C-alpha positions as CSV (number, residue, x, y, z in Angstrom):
1,X,18.1,-10.8,18.4
2,X,20.9,-9.6,15.9
3,X,23.5,-11.1,18.5
4,X,25.1,-14.0,18.0
5,X,27.0,-16.1,20.5
6,X,29.0,-19.0,19.8
7,X,28.2,-20.7,23.0
8,X,27.8,-24.0,21.2
9,X,31.6,-24.2,19.8
10,X,29.8,-24.7,16.1
11,X,30.7,-22.9,13.2
12,X,29.6,-19.2,12.5
13,X,26.5,-18.8,10.5
14,X,26.8,-17.5,7.3
15,X,25.2,-13.7,8.1
16,X,27.8,-13.2,11.0
17,X,30.6,-13.9,8.1
18,X,29.2,-11.7,6.1
19,X,28.9,-9.0,8.3
20,X,32.2,-9.5,9.8
21,X,33.6,-9.1,6.4
22,X,31.1,-5.9,5.7
23,X,32.5,-4.5,8.7
24,X,36.6,-5.1,7.9
25,X,36.1,-4.4,4.2
26,X,33.4,-1.4,4.3
27,X,32.9,-0.5,7.7
28,X,36.5,0.2,9.6
29,X,38.1,2.4,7.3
30,X,41.3,3.3,9.2
31,X,41.2,-0.7,10.4
32,X,41.5,0.1,13.8
33,X,38.9,-2.4,15.2
34,X,36.1,0.0,16.0
35,X,34.0,2.8,14.0
36,X,34.1,5.9,14.8
37,X,32.3,8.6,14.5
38,X,33.2,9.5,10.9
39,X,33.0,5.8,10.1
40,X,29.3,5.9,11.2
41,X,28.4,8.7,9.4
42,X,29.6,7.4,6.3
43,X,28.1,4.2,6.8
44,X,24.5,5.9,7.5
45,X,24.8,8.8,5.2
46,X,27.5,8.1,2.6
47,X,27.9,11.2,0.4
48,X,27.6,9.1,-3.1
49,X,24.5,7.6,-2.7
50,X,21.1,9.8,-3.7
51,X,18.5,8.0,-1.1
52,X,15.5,9.9,-3.5
53,X,16.6,8.6,-6.5
54,X,17.4,5.1,-5.2
55,X,13.3,5.3,-3.8
56,X,12.4,6.7,-6.9
57,X,13.8,3.8,-8.9
58,X,12.7,1.2,-6.4
59,X,8.8,2.4,-7.0
60,X,9.0,2.7,-10.7
61,X,10.9,-0.8,-11.0
62,X,8.0,-2.4,-8.5
63,X,5.4,-0.8,-10.6
64,X,6.4,-0.7,-14.0
65,X,3.9,-3.3,-15.2
66,X,5.1,-3.2,-18.6
67,X,8.6,-2.3,-18.1
68,X,8.8,1.0,-20.9
69,X,10.0,3.1,-17.6
70,X,6.8,5.1,-17.8
71,X,4.3,4.9,-15.3
72,X,0.6,5.0,-15.9
73,X,-2.1,6.4,-13.9
74,X,-2.8,2.6,-13.6
75,X,0.3,1.3,-13.1
76,X,-0.1,3.9,-10.0
77,X,-2.9,3.1,-8.7
78,X,-2.6,-0.5,-8.7
79,X,0.1,0.1,-6.5
80,X,-1.2,2.9,-4.3
81,X,0.1,1.3,-1.3
82,X,3.5,1.6,-2.1
83,X,3.7,5.5,-3.0
84,X,1.8,6.7,-0.2
85,X,3.8,4.4,2.0
86,X,7.3,6.0,0.5
87,X,8.9,8.9,1.8
88,X,9.6,9.8,-1.9
89,X,5.5,10.9,-2.1
90,X,5.8,12.4,1.4
91,X,3.9,9.8,2.4
92,X,1.1,9.9,0.1
93,X,0.9,14.0,0.2
94,X,2.2,14.5,-3.2
95,X,-0.2,12.3,-4.3
96,X,-3.1,14.9,-3.8
97,X,-2.1,17.4,-5.9
98,X,-2.7,17.7,-9.5
99,X,0.2,16.4,-11.9
100,X,0.4,17.4,-15.7
101,X,2.8,14.3,-16.6
102,X,-0.9,12.1,-15.2
């Protein structure tokens, strides 16, 4: 479903143009027109991206109603489904442990 075939000869959709630019500007690092093993690894597991930190920031951003950069027990409970579904909480398992900060 993510494939685009220009059978009607019309213009490319914006998403195709964006993907083409992403490929040429950021994915195809050696500019050979295809992605090799190292380029795929860099794309899937970038060295300068901390997945845990990004997920934690996402959880705080989405749950911190008063935007004080601190989560209250109520803010966590009001958004329990987000925390239970998060890898950052080990899919809810870590929420069953006692925490002094709460």
